[in-house]
C-alpha positions as CSV (number, residue, x, y, z in Angstrom):
1,M,43.0,162.6,87.6
2,G,45.9,163.3,85.3
3,H,46.0,165.4,82.2
4,P,45.3,163.4,79.1
5,A,48.6,164.6,77.6
6,E,50.4,163.5,80.7
7,S,48.5,160.2,80.7
8,G,49.6,159.6,77.1
9,K,53.1,160.4,77.9
10,G,53.1,158.0,80.8
11,E,51.7,155.2,78.6
12,W,54.3,156.0,76.0
13,L,57.1,155.8,78.5
14,M,55.7,152.6,79.8
15,S,55.6,151.1,76.4
16,Q,59.2,152.2,75.8
17,D,60.1,150.5,79.1
18,N,58.3,147.3,78.0
19,L,60.0,147.4,74.7
20,S,63.4,147.9,76.4
21,G,62.7,145.1,78.8
22,G,61.5,142.9,76.0
23,A,64.7,143.5,74.0
24,S,66.8,142.6,77.1
25,V,64.9,139.4,77.6
26,A,65.3,138.5,73.9
27,E,69.0,139.1,74.1
28,E,69.2,136.9,77.2
29,R,67.2,134.2,75.4
30,I,69.5,134.4,72.3
31,T,72.6,134.3,74.5
32,L,71.3,131.3,76.4
33,F,70.2,129.6,73.2
34,A,73.7,130.1,71.7
35,T,75.4,128.9,74.8
36,A,73.1,125.8,74.8
37,E,74.0,125.1,71.2
38,E,77.8,125.6,71.8
39,W,77.9,123.4,74.9
40,P,77.5,120.0,73.1
41,R,80.1,121.0,70.5
42,K,82.5,121.9,73.2
43,Q,81.8,118.7,75.0
44,G,82.2,116.8,71.8
45,K,85.6,118.4,71.1
46,K,86.7,117.5,74.6
47,A,85.5,113.9,74.2
48,A,87.2,113.7,70.8
49,A,90.5,115.1,72.4
50,R,90.2,112.5,75.1
51,S,89.5,109.8,72.6
52,G,92.4,110.9,70.4
53,A,94.7,110.9,73.3
54,G,93.5,107.4,74.4
55,S,93.8,106.2,70.8
56,R,97.4,107.4,70.6
57,A,98.2,105.8,73.9
58,T,96.5,102.6,72.7
59,D,98.5,102.8,69.4
60,R,101.7,103.2,71.4
61,S,100.7,100.2,73.5
62,V,99.8,98.1,70.6
63,G,102.9,99.2,68.7
64,S,105.1,98.2,71.5
65,A,103.3,94.9,71.8
66,R,103.8,94.2,68.1
67,A,107.5,94.8,68.1
68,P,109.0,93.2,71.3
69,A,112.7,92.9,71.6
70,L,113.6,89.5,70.2
71,T,116.3,87.4,71.7
72,R,118.9,85.6,69.6
73,K,117.0,82.4,70.2
74,R,113.7,83.9,69.1
75,L,115.4,85.3,65.9
76,G,116.7,81.8,65.2
77,E,113.2,80.4,65.7
78,V,111.8,82.9,63.2
79,A,114.4,82.0,60.7
80,E,113.6,78.3,61.1
81,A,109.9,79.0,60.5
82,E,110.8,80.9,57.4
83,F,113.0,78.0,56.3
84,V,110.0,75.5,56.6
85,A,107.8,77.8,54.6
86,K,110.5,78.3,51.9
87,A,111.3,74.6,51.6
88,V,107.7,73.4,51.6
89,G,107.0,76.1,49.0
90,L,109.7,74.5,46.8
91,G,108.1,71.1,47.1
92,F,110.2,69.6,49.9
93,A,108.9,67.5,52.7
94,V,110.2,68.8,56.0
95,A,110.3,67.0,59.4
96,K,111.5,68.2,62.8
97,P,113.4,65.7,65.0
98,W,111.9,65.2,68.5
99,G,113.6,67.2,71.2
100,D,116.6,69.5,70.9
101,S,119.5,67.0,71.2
102,E,120.4,66.4,67.6
103,P,123.1,68.5,65.8
104,Y,120.7,69.2,62.9
105,D,117.4,71.2,62.9
106,F,115.4,69.5,60.2
107,I,115.2,66.4,58.0
108,V,114.4,67.4,54.4
109,N,113.2,65.1,51.6
110,A,112.7,66.0,48.0
111,R,109.8,63.5,47.8
112,R,109.6,60.5,45.4
113,N,113.1,59.4,46.6
114,F,114.8,58.2,49.7
115,N,117.3,61.0,50.1
116,F,116.9,62.5,53.6
117,W,119.1,65.4,54.3
118,R,120.0,66.4,57.8
119,V,119.9,70.2,57.7
120,Q,121.2,72.8,60.1
121,V,119.8,76.3,59.7
122,K,121.8,79.4,60.5
123,S,120.7,83.0,60.2
124,A,122.1,86.5,60.2
125,H,119.8,89.4,61.0
126,V,122.2,92.4,60.7
127,L,123.8,93.7,57.5
128,G,127.4,94.9,58.1
129,E,128.7,98.3,56.8
130,D,130.4,96.4,54.0
131,G,127.2,94.7,53.0
132,T,128.2,91.4,54.6
133,C,126.3,88.9,56.7
134,S,128.3,86.8,59.2
135,F,127.2,83.3,60.2
136,R,128.4,80.8,62.7
137,A,129.4,77.5,61.3
138,H,129.8,75.6,64.5
139,D,127.7,74.0,67.2
140,H,127.1,75.1,70.8
141,A,130.4,73.5,71.8
142,Q,132.3,75.6,69.2
143,N,133.0,72.5,67.1
144,S,132.9,72.8,63.3
145,Y,130.2,70.7,61.6
146,S,131.2,67.4,60.1
147,P,129.4,64.8,57.9
148,E,128.8,62.9,61.2
149,D,126.6,65.8,62.4
150,I,124.8,67.2,59.3
151,D,124.5,66.8,55.6
152,A,123.9,70.4,54.7
153,L,124.1,73.9,56.3
154,V,121.5,76.5,55.2
155,A,122.4,80.1,55.8
156,Y,119.6,82.7,55.7
157,A,120.6,86.4,55.2
158,K,117.5,87.9,56.6
159,P,118.1,91.5,55.7
160,E,118.3,90.6,52.0
161,G,116.0,87.6,52.1
162,V,118.7,85.4,50.5
163,W,119.3,81.7,51.2
164,Y,122.6,79.8,50.8
165,V,122.5,76.0,50.7
166,F,125.9,74.4,51.5
167,P,126.8,70.7,51.4
168,V,128.6,70.0,54.7
169,R,131.9,69.3,52.9
170,V,132.0,73.1,52.0
171,V,131.8,74.2,55.6
172,M,133.9,71.5,57.2
173,G,136.6,72.9,59.5
174,L,135.1,76.4,59.4
175,K,134.0,78.4,62.5
176,G,132.2,81.1,60.5
177,L,131.0,82.3,57.1
178,K,131.1,85.8,55.7
179,L,128.7,86.3,52.8
180,Y,127.9,89.3,50.5
181,P,124.1,88.9,49.8
182,G,123.5,92.5,49.1
183,S,126.6,93.5,47.1
184,A,126.9,93.2,43.3
185,R,130.6,94.1,43.3
186,Q,131.9,92.0,46.1
187,R,131.5,88.4,45.6
188,S,132.8,85.6,47.7
189,K,133.7,82.0,46.7
190,Y,130.5,80.9,48.3
191,E,128.2,82.7,45.9
192,R,127.7,79.6,43.8
193,W,125.7,78.2,46.7
194,R,123.2,81.1,46.7
195,E,119.7,79.7,46.4
196,A,121.3,76.3,45.5
197,W,118.2,74.3,46.6
198,E,118.9,71.6,44.0
199,V,121.6,70.4,46.4
200,L,118.9,68.9,48.6
201,R,117.4,67.0,45.6
202,R,120.6,65.1,45.0
203,A,121.6,61.8,46.6
204,V,123.2,62.3,50.0
205,R,126.8,61.4,50.2
206,R,127.7,59.9,53.5
207,A,130.9,58.1,54.4
208,R,130.3,54.5,55.6
209,R,131.4,53.8,59.1
C-alpha cells in the first residue's frame, strides 16, 4: 500500500496525462473538422475551374460557329436579303424570279402602278485604303449589262451601309464601278445615285423591239 503522498502524486500525474491526451484528441478533432470544412470548398473551386474551362471552350466553339468563313456567293446572298428588307421597308413590293437563269435578281414594284423594274443587286464587302468600294457591273460571262438584261443596278456598300440605285443606262458599257461611300472629300460622278430609291418609282423606260 503506497504512501498517501505518493498516491496523490500518481493521481496528479495521471490527471495531467489525461489532460494532455484530451488536448491532443481535441486538436485532432479540430484539425479533422477544419479539413472536412475545407474539402467541399476545394472541390467546389476545382469544379468551378473545370466549369470555367468548359465554358470558355464552349464559348470558343459557339463563337466559331457564329462566324463561319463566308464565300463570295454567301456574301452576295446576305446582301440580297438586306436588299429585300430595305426595299420592303421603303414600301416596295419585291418578287424573286423562279430559278437562277435570269440576268436580274428581283422584280421590284412601287405598288399602285404597273412599273415593274428588273433589278440586279451587286455588293462590296471590303472598304479600300482610299475609302472606295469596287463593284462588278457585268454578268457571269463578263458582259456589261444592257437594257435587254436589266432595268436597274443596285450597288450595296456593306461596310458603310450605303445603297446606290442606278438606271441601267448609267452603267451600260461598264465592267466595274468605283464608289466613295465613306469619304466626304472624294466624290465621284455617281454620288447623285446614292440612296436614289425614287428611281424605282418612276416609269420604266424600255426600248421597243
